[in-house]
MILO-309473 format. One record per residue (C-alpha): z, y, x. Coordinates in pm, whole numbers, plus 50000, padded with zeros to 5 digits. Example, Ala and Ser with C-alpha at 12.3 -4.5 7.8 and 13.67 -1.06 7.14 Angstrom:
BEGIN
50780;49550;51230;
50714;49894;51367;
//
This chain:
BEGIN
63685;05748;37898;
63412;05701;37638;
63227;06031;37605;
62951;05921;37366;
62883;06147;37069;
62712;06052;36742;
62489;06292;36548;
62528;06243;36172;
62261;06396;35947;
62287;06407;35567;
61978;06518;35374;
62106;06638;35037;
61911;06792;34752;
62051;07142;34800;
62153;07131;35165;
62094;06943;35489;
62417;06898;35685;
62464;06772;36038;
62771;06701;36250;
62863;06594;36602;
63138;06330;36606;
63313;06161;36897;
63418;05797;36919;
63768;05877;36788;
63617;06008;36464;
63682;06375;36538;
63418;06616;36408;
63330;06842;36701;
63077;07072;36533;
62889;07106;36205;
62592;07294;36063;
62421;07327;35726;
62087;07460;35601;
62018;07526;35233;
61721;07367;35056;
61540;07461;34737;
61379;07249;34467;
61038;07315;34311;
61000;07258;33936;
60629;07311;33870;
60649;07168;33520;
60934;07092;33279;
61113;06777;33394;
60955;06782;33741;
61163;06803;34057;
60998;06815;34400;
61055;06914;34761;
60825;06942;35061;
60922;06686;35329;
60818;06937;35595;
61098;07162;35467;
61348;06884;35535;
61225;06857;35893;
61244;07233;35945;
61598;07234;35804;
61688;06951;36041;
61553;07148;36338;
61748;07458;36229;
62072;07261;36196;
62024;07103;36538;
61955;07446;36688;
62306;07543;36576;
62463;07224;36712;
62280;07258;37044;
62515;07542;37135;
62809;07300;37142;
62881;07142;37480;
62899;06791;37327;
62536;06802;37211;
62417;06679;37550;
62632;06366;37507;
62461;06251;37184;
62394;05879;37228;
62307;05785;36871;
62195;05928;36538;
62289;05817;36187;
62101;05923;35873;
62209;05969;35513;
62011;06114;35228;
61937;06167;34862;
61814;05844;34706;
61516;05746;34486;
61273;06008;34619;
60911;05911;34687;
60758;06033;35013;
60390;05936;35021;
60219;05894;35357;
59856;05845;35453;
59750;05618;35738;
59799;05907;35981;
60157;05971;35855;
60037;06285;35679;
60231;06369;35362;
59992;06329;35069;
60193;06487;34787;
60523;06672;34734;
60822;06436;34742;
60917;06342;34384;
61297;06354;34362;
61570;06149;34197;
61611;06386;33899;
61239;06405;33816;
61168;06272;33466;
60787;06267;33453;
60768;05886;33464;
60947;05810;33136;
60652;05621;32989;
60594;05431;33312;
60958;05321;33330;
60927;05188;32974;
60603;05013;33070;
60773;04828;33358;
61034;04692;33115;
61359;04506;33188;
61210;04176;33303;
61307;04207;33671;
61631;04404;33623;
61858;04117;33728;
61670;04092;34059;
61623;04463;34129;
61978;04554;34021;
61880;04816;33765;
61672;04885;33460;
61353;05079;33531;
61441;05449;33497;
61220;05753;33541;
61437;05877;33828;
61399;05561;34038;
61112;05531;34281;
60891;05256;34137;
60799;05425;33804;
60695;05737;33996;
60429;05537;34178;
60299;05402;33849;
60277;05764;33727;
60081;05860;34040;
59843;05569;33993;
59772;05694;33641;
59768;06072;33694;
59681;06120;34064;
59452;05823;34140;
59301;05973;34455;
59645;06036;34601;
59754;05686;34503;
59451;05527;34673;
59530;05707;34997;
59892;05584;35018;
59955;05382;35332;
60336;05385;35312;
60615;05499;35078;
60938;05623;35237;
61272;05740;35103;
61367;06099;35196;
61600;06038;35490;
61348;05788;35630;
61097;06071;35661;
61340;06236;35903;
61351;05909;36100;
60971;05912;36111;
60974;06264;36257;
61250;06173;36501;
61100;05847;36623;
60748;05790;36489;
60875;05472;36319;
60838;05377;35951;
61173;05212;35881;
61416;05199;35590;
61735;05006;35523;
61892;04805;35244;
62085;05071;35052;
61797;05316;35008;
61553;05030;34947;
61782;04904;34668;
61735;05237;34490;
61357;05198;34470;
61345;04901;34225;
61130;04717;34481;
61416;04526;34645;
61561;04186;34565;
61914;04327;34584;
62102;03997;34621;
61873;03867;34897;
61814;04209;35060;
61436;04180;35093;
61131;04340;34932;
61044;04190;34592;
60669;04135;34566;
60643;04098;34185;
60778;04450;34127;
60556;04590;34403;
60253;04432;34234;
60365;04575;33899;
60331;04924;34048;
60001;04857;34225;
60151;04827;34574;
60171;04560;34843;
60427;04459;35104;
60210;04619;35372;
60284;04961;35220;
60660;04922;35257;
60858;05019;35569;
61035;04764;35785;
61394;04700;35671;
61714;04693;35879;
62085;04707;35794;
62255;05045;35796;
62445;04995;36121;
62157;04830;36308;
61938;05004;36564;
61617;05105;36386;
61431;05312;36648;
61473;05531;36953;
61429;05905;36962;
61084;06030;37066;
61096;06390;36935;
61114;06587;37258;
61176;06929;37103;
61538;06840;37024;
61655;06847;37384;
61809;06499;37364;
61759;06195;37586;
61481;05952;37495;
61722;05657;37489;
61916;05796;37190;
61935;05519;36927;
61877;05589;36557;
62076;05370;36317;
61939;05240;35990;
62166;05476;35796;
62173;05471;35419;
62163;05646;35085;
62410;05926;35023;
62661;05738;34806;
62693;05424;35022;
62708;05630;35340;
62974;05857;35187;
63161;05532;35112;
63145;05442;35481;
63268;05792;35562;
63581;05767;35347;
63651;05402;35435;
63542;05246;35103;
63393;04934;35259;
63572;04637;35098;
63551;04476;34755;
63785;04658;34519;
63749;04999;34683;
63625;05271;34449;
63551;05640;34442;
63403;05919;34234;
63138;06155;34364;
63121;06495;34199;
62832;06681;34356;
62497;06793;34213;
62504;06460;34032;
62813;06246;33968;
62892;05878;33994;
63166;05617;33976;
63125;05361;34253;
63299;05024;34292;
63248;04820;34610;
63179;04447;34557;
63118;04141;34776;
62820;04032;34564;
62543;04185;34357;
62714;04257;34024;
62551;04502;33786;
62502;04533;33413;
62144;04656;33369;
62170;04659;32990;
62433;04935;33016;
62232;05122;33281;
62481;05020;33550;
62327;04987;33895;
62395;04713;34148;
62278;04834;34489;
62321;04721;34848;
62595;04887;35051;
62505;05040;35386;
62694;04752;35552;
62579;04387;35551;
62718;04140;35296;
62845;04420;35075;
62713;04575;34754;
62833;04837;34510;
62825;04877;34135;
62762;05232;34015;
62764;05430;33696;
62555;05741;33759;
62534;06081;33590;
62238;06307;33660;
62443;06629;33638;
62794;06673;33776;
62929;06978;33956;
62586;07135;33898;
62703;07186;33536;
62981;07412;33661;
62737;07609;33876;
62514;07646;33571;
62786;07776;33338;
62908;08013;33612;
62562;08174;33615;
62543;08164;33235;
62868;08356;33195;
62785;08610;33465;
63084;08516;33680;
63061;08614;34049;
63132;08256;34161;
63276;07927;34043;
63626;08002;34169;
63642;08316;33956;
63559;08108;33648;
63811;07839;33747;
64080;08106;33783;
64013;08222;33427;
64020;07862;33299;
64359;07803;33461;
64495;08130;33323;
64379;08075;32962;
64397;07693;32941;
64670;07581;33185;
64620;07225;33303;
64976;07130;33206;
64918;07211;32839;
64703;07033;32581;
64395;07229;32480;
64353;07317;32111;
64148;07055;31930;
63897;07319;31821;
63810;07414;32182;
63430;07386;32234;
63283;07054;32343;
63005;07014;32599;
62744;06741;32646;
62670;06734;33023;
62311;06613;32998;
62136;06908;33161;
61900;06672;33348;
61907;06376;33109;
62140;06084;33171;
62151;05742;33334;
62472;05546;33271;
62515;05431;33002;
62233;05599;32804;
61927;05564;33032;
61763;05865;32867;
61603;06122;33099;
61498;06334;32800;
61851;06375;32667;
61972;06735;32698;
62310;06902;32706;
62470;07150;32474;
62783;07321;32346;
62929;07251;32005;
63206;07420;31810;
63143;07770;31944;
63298;08063;31764;
63320;08442;31792;
63645;08399;31984;
63487;08176;32251;
63550;08301;32607;
63393;08217;32946;
63712;08025;33028;
63669;07806;32720;
63309;07732;32820;
63417;07652;33176;
63684;07414;33050;
63443;07246;32810;
63195;07185;33093;
63456;07023;33321;
63590;06815;33035;
63237;06712;32928;
63156;06590;33279;
63485;06399;33270;
63393;06238;32939;
63053;06145;33086;
63235;05980;33378;
63455;05793;33129;
63139;05658;32965;
63018;05552;33311;
63356;05397;33401;
63356;05181;33090;
63002;05066;33164;
63098;04978;33523;
63397;04779;33398;
63163;04586;33167;
62996;04445;33480;
63324;04290;33592;
63395;04545;33863;
63745;04689;33867;
63817;05054;33938;
64178;05155;33991;
64288;05459;34191;
63983;05661;34297;
63908;05900;34577;
63725;06211;34456;
63455;06345;34688;
63183;06607;34666;
63190;06977;34591;
63382;06928;34266;
63675;06785;34464;
63762;07139;34577;
63909;07210;34232;
64260;07076;34182;
64231;07164;33812;
63924;06944;33772;
64083;06659;33969;
64389;06662;33740;
64168;06680;33432;
63973;06375;33553;
64298;06184;33613;
64402;06267;33255;
64066;06166;33105;
64008;05850;33309;
64375;05744;33304;
64350;05669;33676;
64520;05815;33979;
64275;06049;34151;
64320;06156;34512;
64129;06405;34722;
64070;06380;35096;
64068;06620;35386;
63710;06655;35510;
63548;06473;35217;
63274;06739;35188;
63138;06588;35511;
63186;06224;35405;
62814;06137;35412;
62768;06302;35753;
63074;06121;35887;
62954;05789;35743;
62613;05845;35904;
62776;05918;36239;
62987;05599;36208;
62669;05396;36146;
62519;05563;36454;
62803;05431;36667;
62760;05081;36520;
62395;05088;36628;
62503;05121;36994;
62773;04856;36967;
63066;05094;36926;
63283;05229;36647;
63381;04908;36464;
63739;05039;36442;
63612;05359;36280;
63487;05167;35976;
63835;05087;35849;
63959;05439;35917;
63958;05644;35603;
64031;06014;35566;
64377;06167;35528;
64482;06220;35167;
64487;06587;35068;
64645;06560;34721;
64719;06300;34454;
64681;06351;34078;
64842;06109;33834;
64757;06097;33461;
64965;06323;33238;
65041;06092;32944;
65132;06388;32724;
64766;06496;32731;
64629;06158;32627;
64631;06191;32244;
64438;06519;32239;
64190;06406;32504;
64127;06077;32323;
64062;06266;31998;
63824;06504;32176;
63648;06212;32346;
63580;06053;32006;
63428;06382;31888;
63223;06396;32212;
63086;06046;32145;
63000;06143;31789;
62764;06418;31913;
62535;06178;32100;
62327;06081;31799;
62246;06442;31718;
62151;06511;32080;
61916;06212;32084;
61761;06314;31753;
61652;06645;31905;
61396;06472;32128;
61309;06161;31926;
//
């Protein structure tokens, strides 16, 4: 009997999660540690890499109590993408990690221009890694001169686990420094940001062995193999079984995205659609990304003084039942609390409510926020389709998938069947653990195994006329929102 266990670690923005999974795909134990974000200046978003490592140690302390911990044979890593971890020649962190939703490098992204977008798979955007390094060169020259290596966030955990500077194709694709079609570093873009190949980590595929464990304080064997791993969206795709061309899903977490798996690099940079490498070889994915997703619901919950999101959702369902069309004069919401990527590529864009009245209730605001995120996803879906990728029925994963009301609303807005999955909140951890097994030559059968369907939501055609009218009004507000920061 195969008794090997894989440790899957997912470094999110708000939480680090870790699981123990056996070779049948069963999750044996799980742990989570909350993380906080520092915002020293407007538009800045940073974390201390040391905090990630401490969170990892705390999560593993919890898992160590489970009898299967001693059988860990491999580790898989997943993590937030586009962050810049700056290391000196002694592996010392030189500066706080600049995160994916940081918008300080707007001018630098514009300076880089679109010339290499067809190679790098994306237009330069302030949230991607490369413009951040150009900002550092300009504003923190002493820090920039001391940089010996730039890592993505989850690769810093690998460094602490193994002492090795390694990344893999999916996270590398999110830096703007990768030739996405050929899956290798792209020297012209590195030179454009003042860097050289020598400052980049070695690259492997997500399911390849990248290093062996050397951190003794974990209580694991030295021969434990660490897989390449991947960025959070592609690894979540592995977790839910979205691994073949034509598979698609929606993530509704802190940010939101529509993802379509392809067998070739196929983006549309002009519409701010990304083409990135999948965490598996010979696969890519096309993505329309929103910078704020379920975080909008958390925000309006605090704004309205509700005890939690479920309390607000209960009021929404009571006042605006999902089976009935909302009145046309219900408030509208622009979900751009952190700027936007697809299709607007505008990190300075900001959100807002419109059509508020004295009779406006917390439930109406909650509905408007969920609908606004849905309309943002419809914008992203249409941009993804413009690249030639097809998105039909979609799995819904992330924290927002817990709301059946929101899932049905998305089905109505997107005119697509939406289905939720049992265990999808752990999809990135599970995908990481699957990649761990691949790195030791096991688990190929796990790749095709998806997750059991929890519920299916089909579009309610009776809602379509009102939602289409409200979507046109939503689109008409964009110009005013842009004018506020022009």
